[in-house]
C-alpha positions as CSV (number, residue, x, y, z in Angstrom):
1,X,4.8,23.8,-10.7
2,X,5.1,23.4,-14.5
3,X,4.1,19.9,-15.6
4,X,6.1,18.0,-18.2
5,X,4.8,14.7,-19.7
6,X,7.0,11.6,-19.8
7,X,8.3,10.8,-23.2
8,X,6.3,8.3,-25.2
9,X,9.4,6.1,-25.5
10,X,9.9,5.9,-21.8
11,X,6.1,5.3,-21.3
12,X,6.1,2.4,-23.7
13,X,9.3,0.9,-22.2
14,X,7.8,1.0,-18.7
15,X,4.5,-0.5,-19.9
16,X,6.4,-3.4,-21.4
17,X,8.3,-3.9,-18.1
18,X,5.4,-3.5,-15.8
19,X,1.7,-3.2,-16.0
20,X,0.3,-1.9,-19.2
21,X,-1.6,1.5,-19.1
22,X,-5.3,1.2,-19.4
23,X,-7.5,4.2,-20.7
24,X,-9.3,5.9,-17.9
25,X,-13.0,6.6,-18.0
26,X,-14.4,9.9,-16.6
27,X,-17.0,10.8,-14.1
28,X,-19.6,13.5,-14.7
29,X,-19.0,17.0,-13.4
30,X,-21.5,16.7,-10.6
31,X,-19.5,13.7,-9.2
32,X,-16.2,15.5,-9.1
33,X,-14.6,15.1,-5.6
34,X,-13.7,18.1,-3.5
35,X,-10.2,19.7,-3.9
36,X,-10.6,21.0,-7.5
37,X,-9.7,17.8,-9.3
38,X,-10.9,18.2,-13.0
39,X,-13.7,15.7,-13.6
40,X,-12.1,14.6,-16.9
41,X,-8.9,13.6,-15.1
42,X,-10.5,11.4,-12.5
43,X,-10.6,7.6,-12.8
44,X,-14.1,6.2,-13.0
45,X,-15.5,4.9,-9.7
46,X,-19.0,5.5,-8.4
47,X,-19.3,7.3,-5.1
48,X,-20.9,4.1,-3.7
49,X,-20.9,0.7,-5.2
50,X,-20.8,-2.9,-4.1
51,X,-17.7,-4.1,-2.2
52,X,-15.2,-5.9,-4.3
53,X,-15.7,-9.2,-2.6
54,X,-14.4,-12.5,-4.0
55,X,-10.9,-13.4,-2.9
56,X,-8.3,-13.8,-5.7
57,X,-7.2,-17.4,-6.5
58,X,-4.7,-19.0,-4.2
59,X,-2.0,-19.8,-6.7
60,X,0.2,-21.7,-4.2
61,X,0.9,-22.2,-0.5
62,X,4.2,-21.8,1.2
63,X,4.3,-23.5,4.6
64,X,0.5,-23.2,4.7
65,X,0.4,-19.5,3.8
66,X,-1.9,-18.7,0.7
67,X,-0.1,-16.8,-2.1
68,X,-1.8,-14.7,-4.7
69,X,-0.8,-13.0,-8.0
70,X,0.3,-9.4,-7.5
71,X,-1.6,-7.8,-10.3
72,X,0.1,-8.2,-13.7
73,X,3.6,-8.1,-12.3
74,X,4.2,-11.8,-12.5
75,X,5.1,-11.9,-8.8
76,X,3.4,-14.1,-6.2
77,X,2.9,-12.7,-2.7
78,X,1.7,-13.9,0.6
79,X,-1.7,-12.7,1.7
80,X,-0.1,-11.4,4.9
81,X,2.7,-8.8,4.7
82,X,5.1,-7.5,7.3
83,X,4.5,-3.8,8.1
84,X,7.7,-1.8,8.1
85,X,6.9,0.8,10.7
86,X,6.6,-1.8,13.5
87,X,10.1,-3.2,12.5
88,X,11.4,-0.2,14.4
89,X,9.4,-0.8,17.5
90,X,11.1,-3.8,19.3
91,X,13.7,-2.6,21.8
92,X,16.6,-4.2,20.0
93,X,17.7,-4.8,16.4
94,X,18.3,-8.5,17.3
95,X,14.7,-8.9,18.3
96,X,13.5,-7.2,15.1
97,X,15.8,-9.5,13.1
98,X,14.3,-12.6,14.8
99,X,10.7,-11.5,14.0
100,X,11.5,-10.8,10.3
101,X,13.4,-14.0,9.8
102,X,10.7,-16.0,11.5
103,X,8.2,-14.4,9.2
104,X,10.1,-15.7,6.2
105,X,10.7,-19.1,7.7
106,X,6.9,-19.4,8.4
107,X,6.0,-18.6,4.8
108,X,5.6,-14.8,4.4
109,X,7.4,-12.9,1.6
110,X,6.0,-9.3,1.4
111,X,8.1,-6.8,3.3
112,X,7.0,-3.1,3.6
113,X,9.1,-0.2,4.6
114,X,9.6,3.6,4.1
115,X,12.6,5.9,4.0
116,X,11.3,7.9,6.9
117,X,10.2,5.2,9.4
118,X,12.0,5.7,12.7
119,X,14.4,8.1,11.0
120,X,15.6,5.3,8.8
121,X,16.1,2.7,11.5
122,X,13.3,0.5,10.1
123,X,15.2,0.2,6.8
124,X,18.5,-0.4,8.6
125,X,17.0,-3.2,10.7
126,X,15.3,-4.8,7.7
127,X,18.5,-4.7,5.7
128,X,20.3,-6.5,8.5
129,X,17.6,-9.1,8.9
130,X,17.6,-9.9,5.1
131,X,21.2,-10.9,5.0
132,X,22.3,-14.5,5.0
133,X,20.1,-15.6,2.1
134,X,16.9,-14.0,3.3
135,X,16.9,-11.2,0.8
136,X,16.3,-13.6,-2.1
137,X,13.1,-14.9,-0.3
138,X,11.5,-11.5,0.2
139,X,9.5,-9.2,-2.0
140,X,11.0,-5.9,-0.7
141,X,9.0,-2.7,-0.9
142,X,10.0,0.7,0.5
143,X,8.6,4.2,0.0
144,X,10.1,7.6,-1.0
145,X,9.0,10.8,0.6
146,X,10.6,13.4,-1.7
147,X,8.4,15.0,-4.4
148,X,11.2,16.3,-6.5
149,X,13.5,14.3,-8.8
150,X,16.8,15.0,-7.0
151,X,15.5,14.5,-3.6
152,X,13.9,11.2,-4.6
153,X,17.1,9.9,-6.2
154,X,19.0,10.8,-3.0
155,X,16.4,9.0,-0.8
156,X,16.5,5.9,-3.1
157,X,20.3,5.6,-2.7
158,X,20.0,5.9,1.0
159,X,17.3,3.2,1.1
160,X,19.4,0.9,-1.0
161,X,22.3,1.4,1.3
162,X,20.3,0.9,4.5
163,X,18.5,-2.2,3.1
164,X,21.8,-3.6,1.9
165,X,20.4,-4.4,-1.6
166,X,21.0,-3.3,-5.1
167,X,17.3,-3.4,-6.1
168,X,13.9,-2.5,-4.6
169,X,11.2,-4.7,-5.8
170,X,8.4,-2.1,-5.3
171,X,9.2,1.6,-4.8
172,X,6.2,3.7,-3.9
173,X,5.5,7.4,-3.4
174,X,4.7,7.6,0.3
175,X,1.6,9.2,1.8
176,X,-0.1,10.9,-1.2
177,X,-2.4,12.6,1.2
178,X,-2.7,16.1,-0.2
179,X,-4.5,17.2,-3.3
180,X,-1.4,18.7,-4.9
181,X,0.9,15.7,-4.3
182,X,0.2,14.4,-7.8
183,X,1.0,17.9,-9.3
184,X,4.3,18.0,-7.5
185,X,5.3,14.4,-8.3
186,X,4.5,14.9,-12.0
187,X,5.9,18.4,-12.4
188,X,8.8,19.2,-14.7
189,X,11.4,18.3,-12.0
190,X,9.1,15.9,-10.1
191,X,9.9,12.6,-8.4
192,X,8.2,10.6,-11.1
193,X,11.3,11.2,-13.3
194,X,13.5,9.6,-10.7
195,X,11.3,6.6,-10.6
196,X,11.5,6.2,-14.4
197,X,15.3,6.5,-14.3
198,X,15.6,4.1,-11.4
199,X,13.5,1.5,-13.2
200,X,15.5,1.8,-16.4
201,X,18.7,1.4,-14.3
202,X,17.4,-1.8,-12.6
203,X,17.4,-0.2,-9.2
204,X,13.6,-0.5,-9.0
205,X,11.4,-3.3,-10.4
206,X,7.9,-1.8,-10.0
207,X,6.5,1.6,-9.2
208,X,3.5,2.6,-7.1
209,X,2.0,5.0,-4.6
210,X,0.4,5.0,-1.2
211,X,-1.9,7.1,0.9
212,X,-4.4,6.9,3.8
213,X,-6.3,10.1,3.5
214,X,-8.9,10.1,0.7
215,X,-10.1,7.9,-2.3
216,X,-10.3,11.0,-4.5
217,X,-6.5,11.7,-4.1
218,X,-5.8,8.1,-5.2
219,X,-8.0,8.6,-8.2
220,X,-6.1,11.7,-9.1
221,X,-2.9,9.8,-8.9
222,X,-4.4,7.1,-11.1
223,X,-5.5,9.7,-13.6
224,X,-1.9,10.6,-14.4
225,X,-0.5,9.4,-17.7
226,X,1.6,6.7,-16.1
227,X,1.6,2.9,-16.1
228,X,1.4,2.3,-12.4
229,X,2.3,-1.2,-11.1
230,X,0.7,-0.9,-7.6
231,X,-1.1,1.2,-5.0
232,X,-1.5,0.9,-1.3
233,X,-4.4,2.1,0.9
234,X,-6.2,1.4,4.2
235,X,-8.7,-1.5,3.9
236,X,-10.6,-2.6,7.0
237,X,-14.1,-3.3,8.2
238,X,-14.7,0.4,9.0
239,X,-13.5,1.5,5.6
240,X,-16.4,-0.4,4.1
241,X,-18.8,2.2,5.7
242,X,-16.7,5.4,5.7
243,X,-15.0,7.3,2.8
244,X,-14.3,3.8,1.4
245,X,-11.2,3.0,-0.5
246,X,-12.6,-0.5,-1.1
247,X,-15.6,0.7,-2.9
248,X,-14.1,3.6,-4.8
249,X,-10.5,2.7,-5.5
250,X,-10.0,-1.1,-5.5
251,X,-12.3,-1.7,-8.5
252,X,-10.3,0.8,-10.6
253,X,-7.0,-0.9,-9.6
254,X,-8.4,-4.3,-10.5
255,X,-9.6,-3.0,-13.8
256,X,-6.0,-1.9,-14.6
257,X,-4.4,-5.1,-13.4
258,X,-2.5,-3.4,-10.6
259,X,-1.0,-4.9,-7.5
260,X,-3.1,-3.8,-4.5
261,X,-1.6,-3.5,-1.0
262,X,-4.0,-3.2,1.9
263,X,-2.9,-1.7,5.2
264,X,-4.4,-0.8,8.6
265,X,-6.6,-3.9,8.8
266,X,-7.0,-3.3,12.6
267,X,-7.1,0.5,12.3
268,X,-3.4,1.2,12.4
269,X,-3.2,1.0,16.2
270,X,-5.3,-2.0,17.0
271,X,-8.3,0.1,18.0
272,X,-10.9,-1.8,15.7
273,X,-10.7,-5.1,17.6
274,X,-10.1,-3.4,20.9
275,X,-13.2,-1.2,20.8
276,X,-15.0,-1.9,17.6
277,X,-17.0,-5.0,18.5
278,X,-15.1,-7.4,16.1
279,X,-12.3,-9.8,16.7
280,X,-8.8,-9.6,15.1
281,X,-9.6,-12.7,13.1
282,X,-12.8,-11.2,11.8
283,X,-10.8,-8.1,10.7
284,X,-8.5,-10.3,8.6
285,X,-11.3,-12.5,7.3
286,X,-12.9,-9.4,5.9
287,X,-9.8,-8.0,4.2
288,X,-8.7,-11.3,2.8
289,X,-12.1,-11.8,1.2
290,X,-11.6,-8.6,-0.8
291,X,-10.2,-8.7,-4.4
292,X,-6.7,-7.8,-3.3
293,X,-3.5,-9.9,-3.1
294,X,-1.9,-8.8,0.2
295,X,-2.6,-6.9,3.4
296,X,0.1,-5.6,5.7
297,X,0.1,-5.9,9.4
298,X,2.3,-4.3,12.0
299,X,3.8,-7.1,14.0
300,X,6.2,-6.0,16.7
301,X,6.6,-9.4,18.5
302,X,6.9,-13.0,17.5
303,X,3.7,-13.7,19.5
304,X,1.7,-11.3,17.3
305,X,3.4,-12.6,14.2
306,X,2.5,-16.2,14.9
307,X,-1.1,-15.3,15.8
308,X,-1.6,-13.5,12.5
309,X,0.1,-16.3,10.6
310,X,-2.3,-18.7,12.3
311,X,-5.2,-16.7,10.9
312,X,-3.7,-16.7,7.4
313,X,-3.2,-20.5,7.5
314,X,-6.8,-21.3,8.4
315,X,-8.3,-18.6,6.3
316,X,-10.8,-19.7,3.6
317,X,-13.0,-17.9,1.1
318,X,-16.4,-16.8,2.4
319,X,-19.5,-15.6,0.7
320,X,-21.1,-12.2,0.8
321,X,-23.5,-13.2,3.6
322,X,-20.7,-14.1,6.0
323,X,-18.9,-10.8,5.3
324,X,-22.1,-8.9,5.7
325,X,-22.5,-10.3,9.1
326,X,-19.1,-9.0,10.1
327,X,-19.7,-5.6,8.6
328,X,-23.1,-5.3,10.3
329,X,-21.4,-5.4,13.7
330,X,-19.5,-2.1,12.9
331,X,-21.9,-0.2,10.8
332,X,-22.9,2.3,13.5
333,X,-19.5,3.2,15.0
334,X,-17.9,3.2,11.5
335,X,-20.1,5.9,10.1
336,X,-18.5,8.9,11.9
337,X,-14.9,7.9,11.2
338,X,-13.9,7.6,14.9
339,X,-11.8,4.5,14.1
340,X,-10.2,6.0,10.9
341,X,-9.2,9.4,12.0
342,X,-6.2,9.2,9.7
343,X,-8.7,10.0,7.0
344,X,-10.2,13.1,8.6
345,X,-7.3,14.6,10.5
346,X,-3.6,15.3,10.1
347,X,-2.8,13.7,13.5
348,X,-1.5,10.5,11.8
349,X,0.3,12.2,8.8
350,X,4.1,11.9,8.6
351,X,6.0,14.8,10.0
352,X,8.1,14.8,6.8
353,X,5.0,15.4,4.6
354,X,3.4,17.9,6.9
355,X,6.6,20.0,6.7
356,X,6.6,19.6,2.9
357,X,3.2,21.3,2.9
358,X,4.2,23.8,5.6
359,X,1.8,22.5,8.1
360,X,4.1,22.4,11.0
């Protein structure tokens, strides 16, 4: 696809509205990741470095829940966020509504979603739940799957209608899992142009991207000439030892003042505390001690919601020694990626994106 740069005027306007662009350093040729990414276009991050430990400041508490600054956006977010996929899991919309409203009443404000979750039903359920004054209390994020401008604009309008809102707080490009996703998004007719227009129109406040596959793909997205506001990635105790986003990507995001969204703290399916030798609370203790503002969790019942909220309320900053103790428990099983197969296989990739790349 032919690539076309954003105009300088639009770039400066977005920089003023969101996070300012920061010049990217480069890595030497021998450090270039697989997939043909030009070394000069990759954001600097050593292949292995110290974990970004040192929890951000708690700027306030709401009903006992710590809140942190979401990068340079000026927004404050709860350290625990509501994962959007699991909104579609409860057997009824009424039950899903009860969970989401209870989350807000208990002090959470970060709500995740995606255009494709449960064929749109997660957005529909969230839109219903956020009526009656709840929308104003939520920082609402959803994701777009299309890689072209027209498709992205269509999906944005569908998301707005389903979510029953006129504005998405954070709109992110979903599952940047393939080496050419950045090329497609930033092509002449790529989806990035829809994001720019949507932000200028006030339909979107902030722009970001997500992915669960590889740190080098995140670095390629970060190397684009664009003032990203946020990025999302898997962060858990296993990631610290295996193809680590925490080591390779989080320091770059912090250097640019971006909002960081962690996901899959329990492995995406609960497998880490079930079979990994650590408890659920230890999983959260680790991720909340990273230099990130928020981590999502899929919570498909009020029981799970309240359990996680309890962990958040009693969480406190811990030193490197305490975190090392947790990580030591998982070093051996983490190394072969058995708990993070979303990084090494396509088994967990969205059907929408596999079809985009003609992978069946």
